[in-house]
C-alpha positions as CSV (number, residue, x, y, z in Angstrom):
1,M,-89.6,13.3,-216.9
2,K,-90.5,15.1,-213.8
3,H,-87.5,17.4,-213.5
4,R,-88.6,19.9,-216.1
5,K,-88.6,23.3,-214.4
6,F,-86.1,25.3,-212.4
7,K,-87.2,26.7,-209.1
8,N,-84.0,28.4,-208.1
9,I,-80.6,29.1,-209.6
10,A,-77.5,30.2,-207.6
11,F,-74.0,30.6,-208.8
12,D,-70.6,30.4,-207.2
13,N,-67.8,32.1,-209.1
14,K,-65.2,30.9,-206.7
15,K,-66.1,27.2,-207.1
16,R,-67.3,27.9,-210.7
17,V,-70.5,26.0,-210.4
18,F,-74.3,26.6,-210.7
19,N,-76.4,25.3,-207.8
20,L,-79.6,24.3,-209.4
21,E,-82.9,23.5,-207.8
22,Y,-85.7,22.0,-209.8
23,N,-89.4,22.4,-208.9
24,T,-89.4,18.8,-207.7
25,G,-86.8,19.5,-205.0
26,L,-83.9,17.9,-206.9
27,R,-80.7,19.8,-206.3
28,I,-77.6,19.5,-208.4
29,M,-74.3,21.3,-209.0
30,C,-73.4,22.0,-212.6
31,P,-69.8,23.1,-213.3
32,Y,-69.2,26.1,-215.5
33,F,-66.7,24.2,-217.7
34,A,-69.3,21.7,-218.7
35,L,-71.3,24.6,-220.2
36,G,-68.3,26.2,-221.8
37,I,-68.3,29.2,-219.5
38,K,-65.0,30.9,-219.2
39,G,-65.9,34.2,-217.7
40,K,-67.5,35.4,-214.4
41,V,-71.3,35.0,-214.0
42,I,-73.0,38.2,-212.7
43,E,-76.6,37.1,-212.9
44,A,-78.6,33.8,-213.3
45,A,-82.2,32.9,-212.9
46,P,-85.0,30.6,-214.3
47,D,-86.1,32.0,-217.7
48,P,-89.7,33.4,-217.2
49,E,-90.3,33.4,-221.0
50,V,-90.4,29.6,-221.1
51,G,-91.9,29.1,-217.7
52,G,-88.7,28.0,-216.0
53,H,-88.0,25.2,-218.5
54,S,-84.5,26.8,-218.9
55,F,-82.3,29.2,-217.0
56,Y,-80.3,32.1,-218.3
57,F,-77.0,33.5,-217.1
58,I,-75.2,36.7,-217.9
59,L,-71.4,37.0,-217.9
60,D,-69.3,40.0,-216.9
61,N,-68.7,40.8,-220.6
62,G,-72.5,41.2,-221.1
63,K,-73.0,37.9,-222.9
64,K,-76.3,36.2,-222.1
65,D,-77.0,32.5,-222.7
66,Y,-79.6,29.9,-221.9
67,V,-79.5,26.3,-220.6
68,P,-82.4,23.9,-221.1
69,F,-83.7,21.9,-218.2
70,D,-82.2,18.6,-219.3
71,Q,-78.7,19.7,-220.1
72,P,-77.5,19.8,-216.5
73,L,-79.2,16.4,-215.9
74,H,-77.2,15.0,-218.8
75,I,-74.0,16.6,-217.6
76,V,-74.2,15.1,-214.1
77,Q,-75.7,11.8,-215.4
78,N,-78.7,12.0,-213.1
79,P,-79.8,8.3,-212.8
80,E,-83.5,9.0,-213.4
81,Y,-82.7,11.1,-216.5
82,V,-80.4,8.4,-217.9
83,K,-83.1,5.7,-217.3
84,E,-85.8,7.8,-219.0
85,R,-83.6,8.7,-221.9
86,T,-82.7,5.1,-222.5
87,L,-86.3,4.0,-222.4
88,F,-87.2,6.8,-224.8
89,Q,-84.5,5.7,-227.3
90,M,-85.4,2.0,-227.0
91,T,-89.1,2.7,-227.6
92,K,-88.4,5.0,-230.5
93,R,-86.2,2.3,-232.2
94,L,-88.9,-0.3,-231.6
95,N,-91.5,1.9,-233.2
96,E,-89.2,2.3,-236.2
97,F,-88.7,-1.5,-236.4
98,I,-92.5,-2.1,-236.3
99,R,-93.0,0.3,-239.2
100,Q,-90.2,-1.3,-241.2
101,E,-91.5,-4.8,-240.6
102,G,-95.1,-3.9,-241.2
103,V,-96.4,-5.7,-238.1
104,S,-99.7,-4.5,-236.8
105,K,-100.2,-3.6,-233.2
106,R,-103.0,-6.1,-233.0
107,E,-100.6,-8.8,-234.0
108,L,-98.1,-7.7,-231.4
109,A,-100.9,-7.7,-228.7
110,R,-101.8,-11.3,-229.8
111,R,-98.2,-12.5,-229.6
112,L,-97.6,-10.8,-226.2
113,S,-100.9,-12.1,-224.9
114,T,-102.0,-8.7,-223.9
115,S,-104.4,-5.9,-224.9
116,L,-104.1,-3.3,-227.6
117,S,-104.1,-0.5,-225.0
118,Q,-101.2,-2.2,-223.2
119,V,-99.2,-2.4,-226.5
120,A,-100.0,1.3,-227.0
121,R,-98.6,2.1,-223.5
122,L,-95.5,0.0,-224.2
123,L,-94.8,1.8,-227.5
124,D,-95.5,5.3,-226.1
125,T,-92.2,7.1,-226.0
126,T,-93.4,9.4,-223.1
127,N,-94.4,6.5,-220.8
128,Y,-91.5,5.7,-218.5
129,K,-93.4,3.2,-216.3
130,K,-92.9,0.1,-218.4
131,E,-90.8,-3.0,-218.0
132,L,-87.6,-3.3,-220.0
133,S,-88.3,-7.0,-220.4
134,R,-91.5,-6.3,-222.4
135,L,-89.5,-4.1,-224.8
136,I,-86.9,-6.9,-225.2
137,E,-89.8,-9.3,-225.9
138,I,-91.1,-7.0,-228.7
139,A,-87.7,-6.8,-230.2
140,A,-87.4,-10.6,-230.2
141,M,-90.8,-11.0,-231.8
142,L,-89.6,-8.7,-234.6
143,N,-86.5,-10.8,-235.0
144,Y,-84.1,-8.3,-233.6
145,D,-81.3,-9.1,-231.2
146,F,-81.0,-6.9,-228.1
147,K,-77.5,-6.2,-226.9
148,W,-76.4,-4.4,-223.8
149,E,-73.4,-2.1,-224.1
150,F,-71.8,-0.4,-221.2
151,K,-69.3,2.3,-221.8
152,K,-67.7,4.9,-219.6
153,A,-69.7,8.2,-219.7
154,A,-67.8,11.2,-221.0
């Protein structure tokens, strides 16, 4: 995920939104209500203690809270974030299935007609540059059905 650090945080108490800018240049608006904020924000900035991987805000009643980098991306359903989260979850499940079935990575490489290093890349949960079709092939080789499910996001 490339959107991991906040560059700038601005808030608008009239519109009740945070205007967030990530170090990659991505800009999003995150509404207060989605973060459970009921009061007035008096200060907000990237959190220097974690290198900007979260931001803090202070309310008029003195309460201070923190928001991690991925929470606003989830709230606004950023397409890149959703894609990467989905690939992560699929890869994680496939790794669980492989352990349960006791299939070696060498056997998977043989069945996929590819190298061990390619199998390692496919099963790496942090690698987001892989084809969904290859993950579906691995699921099929392990005798698991792959089903798409679309539902309205909350």
